[in-house]
N, C-alpha and C positions, 0 to 999 in steps of 0.2 A: 501422602505420597511426596517423596522428596524430588525436586526438580534438578536436572543436571544441566550445567551450562556447557554448550557444545561448541562455543566460539562463534556462533552465528548471530547476527544482529537482525532484528525484524523492524520493518517500517511501521510507523504510526500515522504518517501523512503521505500524500501524493502532491508533488509540486509540479506545476506547469509554468515554464519559463518561456515567454513569447519574445523572440528576437527578430529584429529586422536588420538585415545586412550585418549580422553579428553583434548588434546592439541591443541590450535588454530593453524591451518596451514595457512589460509588466511581468509580475510574478504572482501566481495564484496558488494558495495552499488548500487542498482538499483534505478533510479529516478522515483517514482510513477507518477510524474507530466509530464513526457515526453509523446509525441505522440507515440501511438502503434496501431497495428491492430490485433484484435482477433476475430475469427469467422465471418470474412467479415464485421466487424464493425470497423471503424477507430475512435479512441478516440483522440481528439486533445490535444496538450500541453496545460497545465493549470498552473496557478500560485498558490502559497500557499493561497492567499485570495480567489481565485476561489474555491479551495478545501474546505475552511472554509464555503463558502456561498452556496455550493451544497446542494440540498435537500438530506435527509438521503438515500432515495432510489437510487438517482443518484450516490451518493458516494459509497454505498455498491455495486451497479452494476459495477462501475469502478474498485473497489477493487478486486471483484470477477473475473472480466475479466482479470485484471492485473495479478493476482496470476496464472490463467490458462496460460496466455501468457508466463510468465517467466518459468513455469514448462514445457510447451511444447517446448520452444525454447532453454532451457539451459540444457536439459537432458544429451547432450553429454559432456558438461563441468562439471556437477554435477550429475553423475549416481545415481539413486535412489531418486532424489530430489522430495520432496513433499511440495507444497506451497498452503496455503489457505488464505482467507481473515480474518481468526481468528486473532485478536489482531490489525486489522487496525483501530478500533474504540474502545478506552478504557476510562473508567470513570476516570477522574482526576480533581476533582474540586479545587485543589490547583493551577494548571496551567490554568484551565479553570473555574473560579468561576462562579457559577450560578447566572444569573441576577435576 
């Protein structure tokens, strides 16, 4: 099956930037491609190529579950943390030229 570049870029990490009064205190990168379990569903580790080749629905489902997983499991480390899948898929036809 041939893959078509649609101009959309997909995330492979989730970055949490902690700021105090607008000054960065720490930056933590969570690998979106790692295996994780959320809501009794285990999502396997994947490669960047597998992320690129996922159907849009599978990718959005994984991104949504990963956002919820990080939010649920890191609240004690980051009080008030809110994570969503927004921005996990952005239009960028410079890096992802349309076929």
